[in-house]
TIDRENDREN-692199 format. One line per field, with one value per residue (C-alpha): residue number from 1; y negated, x negated, z negated. Coordinates in Angstrom, 2 decimals, decimal comma. Layout:
BEGIN
seq	[NUM  ...]
y	[Y  ...]
x	[X  ...]
z	[Z  ...]
***
This chain:
BEGIN
seq	[1  2  3  4  5  6  7  8  9  10  11  12  13  14  15  16  17  18  19  20  21  22  23  24  25  26  27  28  29  30  31  32  33  34  35  36  37  38  39  40  41  42  43  44  45  46  47  48  49  50  51  52  53  54  55  56  57  58  59  60  61  62  63  64  65  66  67  68  69  70  71  72  73  74  75  76  77  78  79  80  81  82  83  84  85  86  87  88  89  90  91  92  93  94  95  96  97  98  99  100  101  102  103  104  105  106  107  108  109  110  111  112  113  114  115  116  117  118  119  120  121  122  123  124  125  126  127  128  129  130  131  132  133  134  135  136  137  138  139  140  141  142  143  144  145  146  147  148  149  150  151  152  153  154  155  156  157  158  159  160  161  162  163  164  165  166  167  168  169  170  171  172  173  174  175  176  177  178  179  180  181  182  183  184  185  186  187  188  189  190  191  192  193  194  195  196  197  198  199  200  201  202  203  204  205  206  207  208  209  210  211  212  213  214  215  216  217  218  219  220  221  222  223  224  225  226  227  228  229  230  231  232  233  234  235  236  237  238  239  240  241  242  243  244  245  246  247  248  249  250  251  252  253  254  255  256  257  258  259  260  261  262  263  264  265  266  267  268  269  270  271  272  273  274  275  276  277  278  279  280  281  282  283  284  285  286  287  288  289  290  291  292  293  294  295  296  297  298  299  300  301  302  303  304  305  306  307  308  309  310  311  312  313  314  315  316  317  318  319  320  321  322  323  324  325  326  327  328  329  330  331  332  333  334  335  336  337  338  339  340  341  342  343  344  345  346  347  348  349  350  351  352  353  354  355  356  357  358  359  360  361  362  363  364  365  366  367  368  369  370  371  372  373  374  375  376  377  378  379  380  381  382  383  384  385  386  387  388  389  390  391  392  393  394  395  396  397  398  399  400  401  402  403  404  405  406  407  408  409  410  411  412  413  414  415  416  417  418  419  420  421  422  423  424  425  426  427  428  429  430  431  432  433  434  435  436  437  438  439  440  441  442  443  444  445  446  447  448  449  450  451  452  453  454  455  456  457  458  459  460  461  462  463  464  465  466  467  468  469  470  471  472  473  474  475  476  477  478  479  480  481  482  483  484  485  486  487  488  489  490  491  492  493  494  495  496  497  498  499  500  501  502  503  504  505  506  507  508  509  510  511  512  513  514  515  516  517  518  519  520  521  522  523  524  525  526  527  528  529  530  531  532  533  534  535  536  537  538  539  540  541  542  543  544  545  546  547  548  549  550  551  552  553  554  555  556  557  558  559  560  561  562  563  564  565  566  567  568  569  570  571  572  573  574  575  576  577  578  579  580  581  582  583  584  585  586  587  588  589  590  591  592  593  594  595  596  597  598  599  600  601  602  603  604  605  606  607  608  609  610  611  612  613  614  615  616  617  618  619  620  621  622  623  624  625  626  627  628  629  630  631  632  633  634  635  636  637  638  639  640  641  642  643  644  645  646  647  648  649  650  651  652  653  654  655  656  657  658  659  660  661  662  663  664  665  666  667  668  669  670  671  672  673  674  675  676  677  678  679  680  681  682  683  684  685  686  687  688  689  690  691  692  693  694  695]
y	[0,00  -3,37  -5,60  -9,15  -11,65  -12,86  -16,17  -19,16  -22,49  -25,56  -28,00  -29,23  -27,60  -29,40  -28,52  -27,71  -26,72  -28,76  -27,10  -27,20  -25,47  -22,76  -22,05  -22,46  -20,04  -16,71  -15,08  -16,45  -14,93  -11,65  -11,62  -12,31  -9,27  -7,14  -8,09  -7,15  -3,70  -3,01  -3,77  -3,43  -6,73  -8,63  -12,21  -12,15  -15,64  -15,89  -17,83  -14,86  -13,29  -11,00  -9,25  -8,99  -7,78  -5,15  -3,84  -3,77  -1,65  0,66  1,15  1,24  3,23  0,61  -2,37  -1,46  -0,30  -3,68  -5,50  -3,43  -4,32  -7,98  -8,59  -6,09  -4,06  -2,23  1,57  4,66  4,88  8,04  9,41  7,63  4,24  4,36  5,44  7,49  10,75  9,14  5,92  7,56  11,14  12,29  10,31  7,36  8,88  6,55  8,84  8,54  9,21  12,08  14,04  17,04  15,72  12,14  9,29  9,11  6,21  6,41  9,92  10,45  6,77  5,97  2,41  0,29  -2,66  -4,63  -4,15  -5,70  -8,68  -9,31  -8,88  -11,85  -14,10  -16,20  -19,78  -18,93  -19,12  -17,47  -20,84  -21,79  -21,58  -18,38  -19,16  -22,50  -22,56  -25,29  -25,60  -28,36  -30,21  -30,28  -28,46  -26,04  -24,31  -22,61  -19,33  -19,11  -16,16  -15,09  -15,45  -13,51  -10,61  -10,58  -10,60  -7,86  -5,71  -6,24  -5,45  -2,40  -1,12  -1,69  0,13  3,01  3,25  3,71  6,60  4,78  6,29  6,96  7,34  5,96  2,95  -0,48  -2,94  -6,71  -8,84  -12,13  -15,64  -16,48  -17,18  -16,03  -13,14  -11,57  -11,52  -10,18  -7,41  -6,33  -6,21  -4,35  -1,71  -1,40  -1,13  2,07  3,47  2,85  1,77  -1,80  -3,01  -6,37  -8,35  -12,08  -13,22  -14,73  -11,16  -9,99  -7,01  -4,69  -5,64  -5,00  -1,60  -0,72  -1,23  -0,33  2,44  4,41  4,49  5,22  2,75  3,59  -0,07  -3,20  -6,63  -9,24  -12,98  -14,45  -17,37  -19,03  -22,57  -23,57  -26,68  -28,82  -26,50  -23,26  -20,30  -17,88  -14,30  -12,36  -11,04  -9,70  -8,18  -6,37  -5,08  -3,83  -2,10  -0,27  1,34  2,39  5,48  6,09  3,07  3,63  -0,07  -3,48  -6,42  -9,86  -13,03  -16,20  -18,93  -20,93  -19,15  -21,03  -17,83  -17,45  -13,86  -13,00  -11,07  -8,52  -7,31  -4,84  -1,87  -1,63  0,12  3,03  3,18  1,68  -0,73  -4,39  -6,31  -9,92  -10,46  -11,92  -9,24  -6,51  -7,78  -8,92  -5,50  -4,99  -8,39  -7,86  -4,59  -3,82  -3,46  -0,09  0,59  3,98  4,52  6,60  7,72  5,02  5,89  6,09  4,21  0,61  -0,93  -0,25  -3,02  -3,00  -3,61  -6,40  -3,98  -5,90  -2,75  -0,28  0,64  -1,01  1,37  1,74  1,26  2,66  0,89  2,27  0,45  0,67  -0,17  -3,16  -4,47  -3,99  -5,48  -8,47  -9,36  -9,12  -11,56  -13,90  -14,02  -13,67  -15,08  -17,64  -18,54  -18,48  -18,23  -18,28  -21,43  -22,29  -22,95  -20,89  -21,60  -19,75  -20,62  -17,25  -15,24  -11,93  -10,21  -11,01  -9,39  -12,77  -12,69  -9,53  -11,19  -14,28  -12,21  -10,58  -13,99  -13,26  -10,63  -13,49  -15,58  -17,97  -19,84  -19,00  -21,85  -20,46  -22,32  -21,37  -23,49  -25,10  -26,39  -29,61  -30,36  -32,82  -34,33  -33,07  -33,90  -31,90  -29,22  -31,81  -33,64  -30,31  -29,73  -33,08  -32,59  -29,06  -29,70  -26,90  -25,66  -23,39  -24,18  -21,43  -21,85  -20,90  -22,19  -23,16  -25,32  -27,24  -27,86  -29,09  -31,31  -32,99  -33,46  -35,08  -37,61  -36,58  -37,33  -36,02  -37,66  -41,09  -40,34  -38,02  -37,60  -34,05  -34,09  -30,48  -29,11  -27,15  -25,02  -24,78  -21,31  -20,54  -17,29  -15,87  -16,79  -18,16  -21,61  -24,09  -25,95  -29,25  -28,18  -27,99  -31,65  -32,53  -30,84  -32,41  -35,87  -35,88  -33,49  -34,06  -35,03  -32,56  -29,71  -26,23  -24,85  -21,06  -19,32  -15,75  -12,73  -9,24  -7,98  -5,98  -2,81  -3,38  -5,78  -7,85  -9,36  -8,29  -11,79  -14,77  -17,62  -17,97  -20,58  -20,91  -21,03  -23,78  -23,91  -24,06  -25,28  -22,47  -19,74  -17,54  -18,08  -14,53  -10,84  -9,39  -7,79  -4,02  -4,17  -2,63  -4,95  -4,74  -5,72  -3,15  -3,74  -1,85  0,93  1,49  0,14  -2,81  -6,10  -9,48  -12,80  -11,73  -10,87  -7,32  -5,10  -5,78  -2,51  -1,24  1,66  2,79  3,40  0,73  0,95  -0,80  1,52  2,68  5,85  6,96  5,91  6,54  9,63  10,67  13,90  15,04  11,61  11,58  8,00  6,80  8,20  6,90  3,39  2,94  5,90  6,81  3,99  5,37  8,18  7,25  3,64  1,75  -0,33  -3,32  -4,82  -8,18  -9,56  -11,09  -12,26  -12,25  -15,47  -16,10  -18,94  -18,97  -21,10  -21,27  -19,11  -16,28  -15,28  -16,01  -13,81  -15,15  -14,32  -15,95  -14,45  -14,91  -13,34  -9,92  -7,42  -5,95  -9,43  -10,30  -11,35  -9,90  -12,14  -11,47  -8,75  -11,26  -10,48  -13,61  -14,16  -16,25  -18,34  -20,28  -21,08  -22,33  -24,48  -26,41  -26,65  -27,85  -30,80  -32,34  -34,54  -33,57  -29,81  -28,45  -24,84  -22,56  -18,88  -17,13  -13,73  -11,94  -11,03  -7,93  -7,76  -4,88  -1,33  0,69  -0,97  -3,84  -4,68  -8,24  -10,34  -13,96  -15,95  -17,62  -20,29  -21,26  -24,53  -25,98  -29,77  -32,47  -33,69  -36,11  -35,04  -33,59  -31,44  -33,80  -32,96  -35,30  -33,43  -30,09  -31,36  -32,71  -29,39  -27,44  -29,80  -29,66  -25,83  -25,55  -27,98  -26,50  -22,81  -21,18  -21,10  -17,68  -19,39  -21,71  -20,46  -19,88  -21,27  -23,68  -23,44  -25,63  -23,86  -25,19  -22,53  -19,59  -16,34  -15,70  -12,92  -13,48  -14,18  -17,20  -15,74  -16,29  -12,92  -12,56  -8,91  -9,71  -12,32  -9,95  -7,28  -9,79  -11,20  -7,69  -7,01  -4,46  -4,44  -5,65  -2,63  -4,32  -7,78  -8,07  -8,28  -11,75  -14,80  -16,38  -13,65  -16,05  -17,77  -14,82  -15,96  -18,98  -16,58  -13,95  -16,42  -18,69  -18,77  -19,35  -15,98  -14,21  -16,22]
x	[0,00  -1,58  -2,61  -1,44  -4,19  -6,32  -5,67  -6,83  -7,79  -6,10  -8,75  -11,56  -14,95  -17,45  -20,37  -20,57  -23,84  -25,16  -25,68  -29,43  -28,97  -26,88  -29,17  -32,35  -31,35  -33,09  -29,68  -29,21  -32,52  -31,53  -28,19  -29,94  -32,12  -29,08  -27,30  -30,36  -30,48  -26,74  -24,56  -21,36  -22,30  -22,59  -21,39  -21,50  -21,62  -23,57  -20,59  -18,26  -19,28  -16,26  -17,30  -20,94  -20,02  -17,62  -20,34  -22,94  -20,62  -19,51  -23,07  -25,25  -28,02  -28,39  -27,96  -30,43  -33,03  -32,68  -33,23  -36,38  -37,75  -36,75  -38,83  -41,51  -41,77  -45,07  -44,99  -46,91  -47,05  -45,69  -45,49  -42,73  -41,22  -40,07  -41,66  -38,65  -36,88  -33,45  -31,96  -29,17  -28,30  -25,25  -22,77  -20,65  -19,15  -19,38  -20,80  -23,90  -27,14  -27,98  -24,81  -25,13  -24,76  -24,82  -26,37  -30,11  -31,76  -34,79  -35,98  -39,52  -40,48  -43,35  -43,99  -45,12  -43,15  -46,22  -47,99  -45,03  -45,01  -48,76  -49,27  -50,52  -48,08  -48,61  -49,26  -49,92  -53,58  -55,36  -55,81  -52,14  -50,12  -48,18  -47,02  -46,46  -45,71  -43,84  -42,82  -41,03  -44,37  -44,52  -46,72  -49,01  -50,95  -50,74  -52,03  -53,08  -52,30  -55,93  -55,94  -52,69  -54,03  -57,27  -55,49  -53,09  -55,99  -57,95  -54,99  -54,07  -57,64  -57,47  -54,15  -55,47  -58,49  -55,98  -54,45  -51,40  -50,09  -46,87  -43,87  -45,56  -43,90  -45,45  -43,40  -43,46  -42,42  -43,25  -42,13  -41,45  -45,10  -47,59  -48,85  -45,38  -45,43  -49,00  -48,16  -45,06  -46,94  -49,89  -47,56  -45,69  -48,93  -49,73  -46,20  -45,60  -42,14  -41,78  -39,38  -39,32  -37,67  -37,91  -39,62  -36,45  -35,23  -35,48  -37,68  -34,69  -33,30  -36,65  -36,99  -33,40  -34,44  -38,11  -37,89  -35,72  -38,38  -41,50  -43,91  -47,60  -48,69  -47,06  -48,04  -46,87  -47,19  -48,04  -45,61  -43,06  -41,76  -38,17  -36,51  -39,63  -42,00  -43,94  -42,45  -44,99  -43,82  -46,87  -44,89  -42,18  -44,76  -46,38  -42,97  -42,18  -45,54  -45,08  -41,93  -43,29  -45,43  -45,89  -48,17  -51,74  -52,57  -51,19  -52,36  -51,75  -51,50  -52,36  -49,76  -50,68  -49,29  -49,99  -51,36  -53,89  -52,73  -54,34  -51,31  -51,75  -55,21  -57,04  -54,65  -50,89  -48,83  -48,65  -52,44  -52,79  -55,71  -54,82  -56,75  -56,59  -55,49  -58,79  -60,83  -58,67  -59,08  -62,74  -64,42  -62,40  -62,95  -63,56  -61,62  -60,04  -56,28  -54,68  -51,18  -49,59  -47,17  -44,34  -40,85  -38,26  -36,27  -39,28  -38,38  -39,57  -37,92  -35,58  -33,07  -30,56  -26,86  -25,99  -25,57  -22,78  -20,64  -23,40  -27,00  -28,05  -27,96  -31,27  -30,48  -33,22  -33,69  -35,73  -38,59  -37,29  -33,67  -34,59  -37,03  -34,78  -31,70  -33,63  -35,29  -31,90  -30,40  -33,40  -34,03  -30,59  -28,21  -30,50  -32,54  -35,94  -39,17  -42,93  -44,13  -40,78  -40,72  -38,16  -36,98  -34,50  -33,92  -34,23  -36,07  -37,87  -34,90  -32,43  -32,16  -32,51  -36,17  -36,64  -34,76  -36,96  -40,15  -39,11  -39,39  -43,11  -42,25  -41,28  -44,36  -42,48  -44,11  -42,35  -41,73  -41,51  -40,10  -40,38  -38,33  -34,96  -33,31  -32,21  -35,46  -37,06  -34,11  -31,28  -33,24  -36,41  -35,68  -34,96  -38,17  -39,88  -37,89  -39,01  -42,66  -42,85  -40,78  -38,37  -36,39  -33,95  -32,95  -31,18  -29,37  -26,21  -22,65  -22,83  -25,91  -24,26  -21,17  -23,29  -25,33  -22,17  -20,85  -24,15  -23,61  -26,87  -27,07  -30,30  -29,44  -29,90  -33,29  -35,21  -36,21  -35,12  -35,89  -37,16  -34,04  -31,83  -29,72  -28,54  -27,59  -25,39  -24,62  -24,04  -20,35  -17,69  -18,48  -15,65  -14,40  -15,29  -18,93  -18,94  -17,97  -20,59  -23,41  -22,33  -22,14  -24,44  -27,27  -27,90  -25,41  -25,59  -27,10  -25,61  -24,18  -23,97  -22,25  -23,54  -22,27  -23,56  -25,31  -27,91  -26,10  -27,06  -30,01  -28,50  -25,24  -21,89  -21,07  -23,34  -24,34  -24,51  -26,64  -24,27  -20,83  -18,88  -18,77  -15,28  -14,57  -14,38  -15,38  -18,37  -19,17  -19,51  -19,49  -22,98  -24,00  -23,98  -21,80  -18,33  -16,61  -12,87  -10,31  -7,85  -4,52  -3,25  -1,99  -5,52  -4,67  -6,37  -4,68  -4,75  -3,43  -3,75  -6,54  -7,60  -10,56  -13,71  -14,99  -17,45  -16,31  -19,54  -23,08  -25,77  -29,56  -29,79  -27,45  -29,29  -31,25  -30,27  -29,59  -32,45  -32,00  -28,90  -30,06  -26,58  -25,46  -22,52  -23,02  -23,77  -20,51  -18,55  -19,91  -18,78  -16,91  -14,04  -11,67  -10,67  -12,04  -14,67  -15,23  -17,73  -15,82  -17,95  -15,90  -15,07  -11,55  -11,65  -9,68  -10,55  -10,16  -9,99  -10,85  -10,63  -12,64  -13,21  -16,29  -14,65  -13,55  -15,03  -13,91  -15,07  -14,44  -13,16  -14,29  -11,71  -13,82  -14,73  -11,92  -12,64  -12,03  -8,86  -5,87  -2,37  -0,02  3,62  2,55  0,89  -2,76  -4,92  -8,55  -10,38  -12,37  -9,33  -8,34  -11,83  -11,93  -8,86  -9,85  -13,38  -12,02  -11,39  -14,50  -14,82  -14,92  -18,39  -17,29  -14,33  -13,65  -10,27  -9,21  -5,92  -5,29  -3,11  -0,92  1,11  1,43  3,85  7,16  6,27  3,09  2,75  -0,11  -1,09  -3,62  -6,33  -8,56  -11,83  -13,47  -16,89  -16,74  -19,29  -21,16  -18,96  -15,72  -12,77  -9,85  -6,98  -3,28  -3,22  -6,09  -4,36  -1,15  -3,11  -4,88  -1,62  0,07  -2,90  -2,96  0,79  0,72  -2,34  -1,63  1,45  3,19  1,56  -1,84  -0,92  -2,68  -0,86  -3,87  -6,59  -9,44  -12,53  -15,74  -19,31  -20,73  -19,73  -21,69  -23,60  -25,78  -29,48  -28,80  -26,74  -23,29  -20,49  -19,57  -15,79  -16,06  -17,96  -15,35  -12,50  -13,95  -14,50  -10,97  -9,61  -11,86  -13,95  -17,74  -19,83  -22,01  -25,21  -25,56  -29,14  -27,87  -26,56  -28,80  -26,81  -24,89  -24,36  -21,73  -19,39  -18,92  -16,98  -14,55  -14,41  -13,79  -11,28  -8,16  -5,64  -6,45  -5,03  -1,80]
z	[0,00  0,92  -1,94  -2,42  -1,62  -4,53  -6,22  -4,17  -5,70  -4,22  -5,39  -3,18  -3,70  -5,93  -3,62  0,07  1,76  4,63  8,00  7,34  3,98  5,61  8,54  6,50  3,76  3,27  3,49  7,02  8,08  6,45  8,29  11,60  11,01  10,15  13,36  15,40  13,79  13,41  16,45  14,41  12,72  16,00  15,60  11,79  10,29  7,04  5,63  6,19  2,91  2,75  5,97  4,91  1,43  2,76  5,10  2,30  0,15  2,96  4,27  1,12  2,83  5,55  3,24  0,50  3,02  4,72  1,41  0,79  4,23  4,00  0,87  1,98  -1,20  -1,70  -2,03  -0,97  2,79  4,37  7,90  9,78  9,24  5,61  2,31  1,15  1,96  1,82  0,52  -1,50  -2,31  -4,23  -2,15  -3,14  -6,31  -9,29  -11,98  -14,18  -12,28  -14,61  -13,83  -11,51  -7,99  -9,28  -7,31  -6,84  -5,06  -2,76  -3,62  -2,43  -2,76  -5,12  -6,24  -9,15  -10,48  -11,63  -8,31  -6,51  -8,88  -8,62  -4,86  -2,81  -0,97  2,12  1,09  -2,57  -3,60  -6,53  -8,22  -7,89  -11,10  -11,70  -15,26  -16,96  -20,69  -22,54  -26,18  -28,04  -28,06  -24,26  -21,77  -23,58  -20,79  -17,42  -16,01  -12,38  -10,15  -10,32  -14,09  -14,42  -12,35  -14,37  -17,73  -16,68  -15,46  -18,69  -20,93  -18,85  -19,23  -22,99  -23,25  -21,15  -23,48  -26,32  -24,39  -23,03  -19,82  -17,90  -20,19  -23,32  -24,87  -25,32  -27,35  -27,67  -30,64  -28,97  -28,11  -24,48  -23,73  -21,06  -23,19  -23,11  -19,30  -19,26  -21,73  -19,83  -16,53  -18,03  -19,48  -16,19  -14,21  -16,12  -15,84  -19,54  -20,72  -21,99  -24,66  -26,42  -29,18  -29,78  -33,01  -34,44  -35,00  -38,59  -39,34  -39,79  -36,38  -34,73  -36,39  -35,41  -31,80  -31,50  -34,06  -31,63  -28,91  -31,04  -29,39  -29,11  -29,09  -30,49  -29,16  -31,64  -32,09  -35,47  -35,04  -32,80  -32,45  -33,14  -34,51  -34,54  -36,38  -36,16  -38,00  -39,46  -38,81  -39,99  -42,95  -40,64  -38,31  -41,23  -42,36  -38,85  -38,47  -41,76  -40,38  -36,97  -37,68  -33,94  -33,55  -32,36  -32,15  -33,08  -30,97  -32,49  -30,41  -32,39  -31,97  -35,06  -38,13  -41,34  -42,87  -40,08  -39,78  -43,12  -44,33  -41,55  -42,55  -40,32  -40,29  -40,18  -42,80  -40,39  -40,24  -36,76  -36,29  -35,85  -33,21  -32,09  -28,47  -27,22  -29,00  -27,48  -23,91  -24,07  -23,62  -20,43  -18,79  -15,09  -14,96  -11,64  -11,17  -11,78  -10,52  -11,12  -8,24  -9,63  -8,55  -7,86  -11,00  -13,34  -16,55  -16,61  -19,67  -22,57  -23,24  -26,07  -26,51  -28,94  -31,83  -33,59  -33,86  -34,74  -34,02  -30,73  -27,78  -25,94  -22,25  -19,99  -16,67  -13,80  -12,10  -8,54  -9,25  -11,40  -8,81  -5,78  -7,44  -8,77  -5,48  -3,76  -6,24  -6,36  -2,60  -1,01  -3,63  -5,30  -2,20  -3,89  -1,95  -2,48  -4,23  -5,83  -9,56  -11,44  -14,98  -17,16  -20,80  -22,48  -25,10  -24,65  -26,25  -23,44  -20,02  -18,33  -19,35  -17,27  -14,41  -14,68  -14,61  -11,34  -9,70  -9,44  -6,81  -4,47  -5,24  -7,55  -10,42  -13,70  -16,13  -19,67  -22,67  -26,34  -28,68  -29,31  -26,12  -27,84  -29,69  -30,04  -28,14  -25,87  -22,71  -23,41  -20,80  -18,11  -18,92  -18,33  -15,10  -13,72  -14,70  -13,30  -10,16  -11,06  -8,04  -9,89  -13,48  -15,42  -18,71  -20,60  -20,35  -24,01  -23,43  -20,59  -22,73  -25,66  -23,34  -22,13  -25,67  -26,66  -23,89  -22,21  -18,49  -16,95  -13,62  -15,20  -16,76  -14,47  -10,84  -10,11  -6,41  -6,36  -8,08  -5,67  -8,01  -11,60  -12,83  -15,82  -17,62  -21,11  -21,28  -18,91  -17,57  -18,04  -14,93  -16,59  -16,73  -12,93  -12,84  -15,44  -13,52  -10,22  -11,77  -14,80  -13,92  -10,24  -7,53  -4,69  -6,70  -6,30  -9,56  -9,64  -12,51  -12,61  -14,52  -15,17  -18,24  -20,08  -18,98  -15,33  -15,91  -13,10  -11,83  -10,43  -9,18  -8,65  -6,38  -2,62  -0,79  2,20  0,56  -1,22  -5,01  -6,54  -10,06  -12,60  -10,13  -9,53  -5,85  -4,55  -5,36  -5,39  -2,12  -2,41  -5,53  -5,10  -7,58  -8,19  -10,82  -12,20  -13,89  -16,91  -14,62  -13,31  -9,86  -8,13  -8,95  -7,20  -8,43  -12,07  -14,50  -15,29  -16,04  -14,04  -12,58  -10,01  -7,85  -6,16  -7,40  -7,27  -7,76  -11,14  -13,00  -16,13  -15,55  -19,08  -22,64  -25,06  -27,25  -25,29  -23,62  -22,61  -21,42  -23,82  -25,00  -21,47  -20,11  -23,10  -22,58  -18,96  -17,49  -19,81  -18,91  -15,52  -13,35  -10,80  -11,89  -14,02  -16,58  -17,45  -20,26  -18,68  -18,26  -14,79  -11,78  -8,08  -6,11  -2,36  -0,01  3,76  6,16  9,92  9,32  7,34  3,87  0,45  -2,44  -5,78  -9,41  -12,57  -15,89  -18,64  -21,40  -22,72  -22,31  -25,75  -27,20  -25,29  -27,33  -27,16  -29,16  -28,34  -25,90  -23,54  -22,87  -23,02  -22,10  -24,67  -22,18  -20,95  -24,52  -25,41  -22,31  -23,45  -27,13  -26,40  -24,43  -27,85  -28,39  -32,06  -31,33  -30,66  -30,12  -30,82  -31,43  -31,51  -32,84  -33,28  -36,91  -37,31  -40,43  -41,79  -40,46  -38,41  -37,57  -39,90  -38,01  -36,74  -35,50  -35,40  -33,43  -35,51  -34,00  -35,69  -34,69  -35,46  -35,50  -34,91  -37,97  -39,85  -38,13  -40,05  -38,93  -39,67  -39,27  -36,27  -34,62  -35,27  -33,69  -30,73  -30,21  -30,35  -27,91  -25,54  -25,64  -25,07  -22,16  -20,43  -21,10  -22,66  -26,04  -26,59  -26,64  -29,51  -32,68  -35,93  -37,81  -36,75  -39,25  -39,37  -40,40  -40,73  -38,41  -36,21  -35,87  -32,68  -31,37  -30,91  -27,25  -28,30  -27,58  -30,09  -31,59  -31,42  -32,44  -35,66  -36,58  -35,76  -38,04  -40,83  -40,54  -41,06  -44,04  -42,17  -42,44  -39,51  -39,02  -37,86  -39,33  -38,15  -34,57  -35,48  -35,45  -38,31  -40,22  -43,11  -40,93  -41,49  -45,09  -43,83  -42,17  -44,88  -47,70  -45,98  -48,22  -45,42  -43,83  -46,87  -46,87]
***
């Protein structure tokens, strides 16, 4: 039965590419190559994304092979044209890769992730900058391409001397600094598995994660910068080391701890020797590169779920799938090329750090930042963007909203001539933020809201260099990603929100969960909602726009589906509610949960809205009435909360996302099972102890 067309916005786009931007994009060159090799695509316009996307999903073998060739990935050469036996075996069934007959990508191919990130690029010299590091104090230092290759080679030789090889684990407990990139690449060059946590994690949270994977080597910083000062973490590092008996070595990077690292001593609590970074690398200065070329699905990294509902799940991502998916997104969807400067505000504990690092594969310079994004003032990141000539600036939706509330307007203070695109992820981006970026950041800049997650270390929907940008929408479905939206009956739905799913395999599906030999937890996480689909956990809605050049299907994310509200039997995404509430100037951020009361036939529920206000503001009866009226007028009566409660702070994960699940559990008097997954667990006390919730 034919589906109704998706929702179409009636508003004008906030950005439209010029003809030069369309024809000069990497995607246009890619499409030209496709048409030459595939006659069925004859006459394809790069702006007809629906046709291109449909082909990429229907012909995954042809599409992903074309991506590989377009970016010229390095792998073992084999007789014939391609370094693989097949692009995909196991067919188009959406099942975990480990299942019998499940999908397997590029069998026979052997490559190395680090080798592909460190290879030379036309127009990029050894003395050009590969990494630039900023903190709240400003520019700290840079590492050239030649220096990066030399440091990676030296560290890889040191790790190999400690017996590290394919499959061993190397862990980082580091700020977002050059040494983190060097350590990850050195581990990957040997075929070791990398995993990292940011230094703002407490010791228990680090052990919850790294303790699962039994690392052989830990690379740790002695401090990190945040909020205008350096935080000494040597005590936490010592506590972590004492609980990791697998360690053979601890390597400490000096970032200026007040203790001078004295609390660490010379051996960890597990008996592993502790060595300073420079001392560890020095004996291997001048070492040549070593790149272990391994199967496409060889493990590259272990990332972790947020852990707010239990022990974080260790999600194992393969080297080939991560690399291929990232270069597709960076080159074709983001339009990056050699020599561009790429920035994303992230820590080493978030998947966007892995995504950022892959920019090296295209010859990009990575701009790294360690510190608070609003310190010493709200414009610090834009001062950095101007100084470093950043081409693509990545951040979070929450940061853009806070920037606007602070009255900061980078366009009035900085010359951002190099800036072509602003990316946003982490939570749904409000339509008003599109206007703010277009007006207050840089007129004419492309704003791309992107959405995916740790689970796939990539995106399901993201930007497009040759399509218009519409307020509140993600521009395009990811090429090669069979994205759909299902209603409550499990059937595709248009013109209404539903569950975001993917119906065919893709290369960056996790190769496994750690310590899940039978794949039980893996299947439970994504495959139990409906047969033959990956359920991602987002509450989303497809959109549609037509043009003389073809169709553009986009996406609106309404929030996490496990945090949707159902007052009066009407399912509500939280993002649309927050968008309306945060239009109130005094509201910094908001979080809503449904509180269930009673049991059985006496069960009722009520919507509770928590708001964090600006310093000095108070939730007056007039403000409450204004918020309720605004919600009722913009949304529906079902969206109007029973209670609006002001709290000094709201809990967020260490990736900066507000934790609706933690608040929901607290509201119902249930324990939050892993408090250390929260950056500020003390904020839950404001929820737990609020007297009106017990009324």
